[in-house]
Steps between C-alpha positions, in 0.01 A plus 500: 500500500164440667228754432232548767175690491520813715162661437271662244492853357169641626527870411710795404650701787534870431567651160864402444457137387518319832289186529328370815562130571271307737564164663860564591724620776851645514657260248428750221746743655778244445431434132729636228254390231157339476305312236147617421272219383143482377335209324485553126761778503877503464703500821685823571813516711557845649776649714377621841606860554344535847234352725319582821189439710180689412223411745401137436699475175861547395584748226759423235675740266598294194734587218306594186171571677445874465179668614171386644362361173795263462463387862124442456571284193686253730201447730422129544851378424664267747835616635770233522847529653806282542502307827877549528451878532256466787767401752400365838175616661645540851456326834151363553385607152464317170420557137194318373693354209722320750196331660355359178558125485593470870357206690237597758482294819322519833692523826436125539676432169191423289561610140220721367650550154703765323457875462343542156403867508474800726221758523501856630168550675540848641520353850695183554666351191398141420699195390330264256618153599437204271555142608346156514223636724403759239545876508516701822517871560735574789523858628854628556426586858685463831454122496695456173882485509733490202791266570745604227772263622269197461330647191151470642206689644381384842135555601405499868130496413240630743181293525292524183777614263554158346230260383351292782603173331860627467507583869361152577765347272772682688363367829508143364860544377602632841358189674693254284 
């Protein structure tokens, strides 16, 4: 079973032991259990009793976490879930974990590299693409399409998004 990072416990929510998890979306609502990880500490697997949105975070009610003090003690732990429990994201949507490792190409077919990481910026999320041309930050904006059938991310870059020498390289490839 593949474990994927779903977010980080950032605070206690209320007085009953619920924890607030940032950096995630609705996948937490599908989890039957999660693993809580923090460097230098033992991993804890906990059953998920309930989950729901709370402003910009998701709250989780976990088995064995009773009261605010217990919830606060989990602050800073990463929350991991099983990919199999996440299901399918739905039409036109994707889970970040499914993008990691995908090849990134331009609409002309030039390979930019592979998705190495993803960042939440508060505005438009950003793909970190690493390839022979170095590292590029590509915003997940209207000009980026995820082609799940081909297993790739296609970038229809507006002027200035890619390095000038990459754009020149694409022009040379198109002429040959």
